[in-house]
C-alpha positions as a printed Julia matrix, in Angstrom:
194×3 Matrix{Float64}:
  -8.53  10.96    9.57
  -8.87  11.63    5.85
  -6.7   10.43    3.02
  -5.9   11.7    -0.49
  -3.48  10.3    -3.01
  -2.44  10.45   -6.62
   0.07   8.87   -8.99
   1.32  10.58  -12.13
   4.21  10.71  -14.6
   6.57  13.6   -15.25
   8.88  14.02  -18.23
  11.74  15.09  -15.95
  14.38  13.21  -13.95
  13.62  12.32  -10.31
  16.27  14.79   -9.06
  14.41  17.75  -10.57
  11.08  16.58   -9.15
  12.56  15.92   -5.71
  14.32  19.29   -5.55
  11.09  21.14   -6.37
   9.16  19.25   -3.7
  11.92  19.53   -1.1
  12.4   23.31   -1.45
   9.6   24.99    0.53
  10.45  28.41   -0.93
   9.23  27.11   -4.3
   5.95  25.76   -2.9
   3.87  28.81   -3.9
   4.93  28.22   -7.53
   3.02  24.94   -7.75
   0.9   24.35   -4.63
  -2.5   25.88   -5.37
  -3.57  26.25   -1.75
  -0.36  27.91   -0.51
  -0.76  31.67   -0.27
   2.76  32.32    1.05
   5.58  30.85    3.1
   6.81  31.88    6.52
  10.02  30.9     8.26
  12.12  28.19    6.6
  14.84  26.53    8.71
  17.52  24.02    7.85
  18.72  22.56    4.56
  15.79  22.08    2.16
  15.05  18.38    1.88
  17.1   17.54    4.96
  15.51  15.49    7.72
  14.66  17.87   10.57
  14.4   20.94    8.36
  11.17  22.87    8.89
   8.96  25.5     7.38
   5.76  27.42    7.96
   3.24  27.64    5.14
   0.03  29.62    4.95
  -2.79  27.71    3.27
  -6.18  28.78    1.91
  -8.81  26.23    2.98
 -12.55  26.94    2.71
 -12.02  30.69    2.72
  -9.77  30.54    5.77
  -6.06  31.16    6.12
  -4.47  28.27    8.02
  -0.9   28.26    9.25
   0.82  24.91    8.88
   4.11  24.1    10.62
   5.93  21.23    8.89
   9.05  19.21    9.66
  10.73  16.9     7.13
  10.57  13.45    8.74
  12.12  11.34    5.95
  14.16  12.17    2.87
  16.21  10.14    0.42
  17.08  12.2    -2.62
  15.72  11.62   -5.25
  13.2    8.93   -4.26
  11.46   9.87   -0.97
  10.26  13.03    0.75
   7.96  13.09    3.77
   6.84  16.01    5.9
   4.53  16.05    8.91
   2.81  19.15   10.16
   0.2   20.68   12.35
  -2.34  23.45   12.07
  -4.5   24.87   14.83
  -6.68  21.85   15.55
  -5.52  19.69   12.62
  -2.55  17.81   11.21
  -1.15  16.39    7.96
   1.47  13.86    6.83
   2.58  14.19    3.24
   4.63  11.38    1.66
   6.03  11.55   -1.88
   7.74   8.61   -3.6
   9.58   9.26   -6.88
  10.68   6.46   -9.18
  12.75   6.7   -12.33
  10.91   5.48  -15.44
  11.96   5.37  -19.1
  10.83   8.86  -20.0
  11.3   10.6   -16.65
   9.65   9.98  -13.28
   6.63   8.35  -11.75
   5.44  10.19   -8.65
   3.17   8.72   -5.98
   1.71  11.07   -3.37
  -0.02  10.05   -0.16
  -1.61  12.75    2.03
  -3.16  11.86    5.39
  -4.82  14.74    7.23
  -7.37  15.87    9.74
  -9.02  19.25    9.34
  -9.44  21.54   12.34
 -12.33  20.36   14.54
 -14.9   22.98   13.54
 -14.52  21.98    9.85
 -14.3   18.22   10.23
 -17.45  16.1    10.24
 -19.86  18.71    8.94
 -21.38  18.98    5.48
 -19.04  21.95    5.11
 -16.12  19.67    5.98
 -17.22  17.12    3.35
 -17.39  19.86    0.71
 -13.96  21.03    1.85
 -12.65  17.46    1.45
 -14.0   17.3    -2.13
 -12.36  20.63   -2.87
  -9.09  19.36   -1.37
  -9.15  16.44   -3.81
  -9.58  18.84   -6.75
  -6.81  21.07   -5.43
  -4.49  18.08   -5.03
  -4.94  17.23   -8.71
  -4.37  20.86   -9.77
  -1.34  21.14   -7.48
   0.39  18.11   -8.96
  -0.48  19.12  -12.5
   1.33  22.4   -11.7
   4.32  20.47  -10.31
   4.49  18.33  -13.46
   4.46  21.43  -15.69
   7.09  23.2   -13.57
   9.44  20.17  -13.55
   9.08  19.72  -17.31
   9.79  23.43  -17.83
  13.0   23.02  -15.76
  14.14  20.31  -18.2
  13.47  22.58  -21.2
  15.46  25.53  -19.84
  18.18  26.57  -22.32
  21.02  26.06  -19.84
  21.77  22.6   -18.48
  19.9   21.94  -15.25
  22.23  21.72  -12.28
  19.84  22.32   -9.44
  18.79  25.54   -7.77
  21.42  28.26   -7.61
  22.58  30.42   -4.72
  19.73  31.54   -2.5
  17.25  29.21   -4.2
  17.32  26.71   -1.36
  19.11  24.04   -3.36
  20.58  20.87   -1.99
  24.29  20.45   -1.43
  26.99  18.41    0.23
  25.85  15.53    2.38
  22.38  15.3     0.84
  23.07  12.49   -1.57
  23.71  14.76   -4.57
  26.32  13.54   -6.99
  27.82  16.98   -7.64
  31.27  17.08   -5.99
  31.53  20.84   -6.61
  28.51  21.61   -4.39
  29.24  23.39   -1.15
  27.14  24.55    1.75
  27.5   28.1     3.02
  25.25  29.39    5.78
  22.77  26.52    5.22
  22.19  27.26    1.55
  23.74  25.07   -1.1
  25.56  26.91   -3.83
  27.4   25.46   -6.81
  31.13  26.14   -7.02
  32.18  27.0   -10.55
  35.92  27.23  -11.19
  35.61  28.83  -14.63
  32.8   30.03  -16.89
  30.86  27.35  -18.73
  30.53  28.11  -22.46
  26.99  28.46  -23.81
  25.71  25.79  -26.18
  25.51  26.9   -29.81
  22.81  25.31  -31.93
């Protein structure tokens, strides 16, 4: 078994960070090794929800099947998955700090047998460490860009895989329709004038 981890700060509230991590459809926006996503089932961030991701590792395309095994919005997200001959458990803890969030990531994994234990596997492990740092730098930038958007942030909109009723969100106007959370807006919200 191999282990990677990192801790970093983000100038964004924990809810924004959690929602980006919990929504697999947004993974390709920040995860450097994800080439594309396959089937996504269940409410993003909900325990038992699942997704298939396609990862680029050492010039190979690996399919990973993940299930969310623990989630407490906005402080904890954990997913466990398997690839052909390998596995991974990815735990993210998010804590509110004065200027935003502190994020701690713990990744335990085992590469498929033919990669593990060889010099090639060691080089792959070093590359994985570099990719982990790049991935979470991308997440930090994306979360901070969400905060700077001109409209107030209220979570992902319809079809974006946002979180809704029963997930711990504080928004009483959120509703769930066909497994996708969508905000309910009774009347237009006026734009801010500077």
